[in-house]
C-alpha positions, 0 to 999 in steps of 0.5 A: 834260197840258195840253189842245191846242186842235184846229186845222189847219195854215194852208193845209190843210183837212179833207175831209168826206164831202160834199166827198169825194163831189164830189171822187171824182166829179170824179176818176172823170170825169178817170180815165175820160177818161185811160184812154180815151186809153190813159194808164196809172196811176202813183204816186211817193213824197210825198218826193223828194230835195231836189236832184231838185226844186230848180232846176226851177221857177225862183227863185220856185218853189224858194222854195215847196218844202217842205223836210224836216229831216234825221232826228236831231240835224241841227244837230251836223253843221253847224259852229257858224261855218257855223250862225251865218254861212250864208245861209238857202238854204245852211243849208237845203241842209246840214240838209235832204236831202229835200222834199215834191214840188212837182208831179207832173211832175218826179217823173215825169221822175225815174221815167222816167230811172230806168226808161228801159230797162223802159218802152216809148216813147212812155210815157203815164202819168196820176197823181193825188196830192197836192202841197205848196207853201209858198205864201201861202194864199188863196181857191183856193190851198192849201199841200196840194192834189191834181193830176191829171196826164197826160203822154207821154214819148218822142215829139216829135209835136204830135199828143200836144198835140192829144190832151191838148187834146181831153182837157181839152175832154172832161173839162170837157164831162162836168163841164158846166163852161164853160172856156177852154183857152188855148194858146201856145208858149214858142218864140213867146214867145222870139221876142216877147221877142227883139223886145222886146230881152230878149236873154238875159233871157228868164226875166225877160221871161216872169216879168213877163208871167206877172203880167198877170192880177194887175197889168194891161197897163200895169204889165207894160209898166212892169216891162219898161221898168224891167227895161231892155228896149228901149223901141221893142221894148216899145212895138211889142209892147204895141201888139198883144200885149194886143189882146183880138181877137188871133188867129193871123193878126195874130201872123203879121203881126208874127212872120212865117210861118216862126216855128216856135212860131207854126207849132206853135200853128197845128197844134194849134189847127187839128187840135183844132178839126177833130176837136172843133169845139166845143172851147173852145180859144183862142190867147193870145200873153200866156200865159206859164206861168212854170215853167222846164222848158217848151220848146214849146206851153203850155196853161192852163185858166180856168173861165168866170164864176168867180174861182178862177184857172187850173184846169189847165195844162201844156206840152212839156218836151223837156229835163227828163229830161236833168237826170237824165243821160238825154238825148233823151226829149221829153215833154209833159203837162197837169194838172188842179187838182182843188181849184179845179175843185171850187170852180168847180163850187160857185160856179156852183151845180153841186152835183147830182153830190154825190149820186153814190156816196152810200147809196141805201137805209137799212135801219132796225130798230124794235126790238132783235129787228128788228135781225138781220133788218134786217141781212139786208135790208141785206145783200141790197141790197148783194148787188144792188150797191145802196149801203146803210146799216144804221142801227146801233141800234133807234130810233123811226122818226122819228129814223131818218127824220130821219137819212136826210133829213139825209144825203140817202138817198132810200129807207128800208127799215123793219123792224118786228115785222110785217115781221120775222115775214113776212120783208118790209120797208116801202120808203119813198120819202122824196121822194114819201112813197110806201111799199110792203111788199116780201117779201124772198124774192119775186124778182119784187117784188125786181126792182121794188124795184131798179128803183124805187131805180135810177130815182131816180138 
């Protein structure tokens, strides 16, 4: 058998222990805040029916869906003429009935439609699972990545948007990651597009606007004009929408006080600020969020001082469940981009959280005869709820200490012949070099051991 060179699929990556510790810490913060706001956990399958996913993300999004070939001889079910002549999309529809999920929102809408009579509305769920997109891999953009979503269905109240913005603010405050929470409305954008002469081509208008961060203001204006939008309308729009000092009152002067989208944005912005004056929320009329299913307020989160793209986003999607034959269930949700959050934390040098949940103590035996008692000591630490690693073989102390230092374990409990005979161990603090002999059976000294270990963290 020929040897295969080990390699990853492009756009994917292995997650080693250090990265997993960091990821688990960030997830624990997000879950803690989700549950504080009374969201309930949910999971959906990695695969969905292809027709469940297509048509929900726009033309560009549909191209990025990972399709799964039908099982068995998928080719025999397609006539030779069709196989030779059909366009790629047509052919894919004949040989692929399933696909990997593109996001967590559409599967959630499908779940709600299927379980409408079994859930109480409003229904608040959070979901932390991987998604897949056939995108071109680059920094901060993977083909397989995790999303952490919180959604509410069954309520049109803008207080849901307020609470979701507060969740964003609290999570990033706990992570000590400075961000901007950008806020806009698709309704407001609809008015803007109408004034620019977009007419029925709203999708094209916002698709171009969504490129702003990549191509710049003038290129966006040029593409609007090339798309045939009204020259005077585009000229007037570009005179204020790209203003770095834009605010709600300036937009009110352009769109009028009765604009529904503007009113919704004002409500959310003012209520968030009244509850959390430090919330880094910012009105941004250029925020587009290109997904077709958004209908109201939209959010996007950007980390300050790092170039990793958006690290969160979401919005209202009042019509999403209607495509599954269930009308009248409005929804709104947000998502955290876990992988990009980790990249942002790394770029800002915030790595202290990497130590959370690692072993705090390593127990090492100096001879084979010492190993049974060393295992007993390790078990006692674990019964005391202290994460503990047992060095699995008897070895020289220098080697086991090198291992503890390399894996960032701060304490080592050493068991040699003298310790074994006295049913004790020597606890060494690798940070200070201090070490003390501790008797396993003496409760008062054991409490001091626990205190020493816990105070290190």
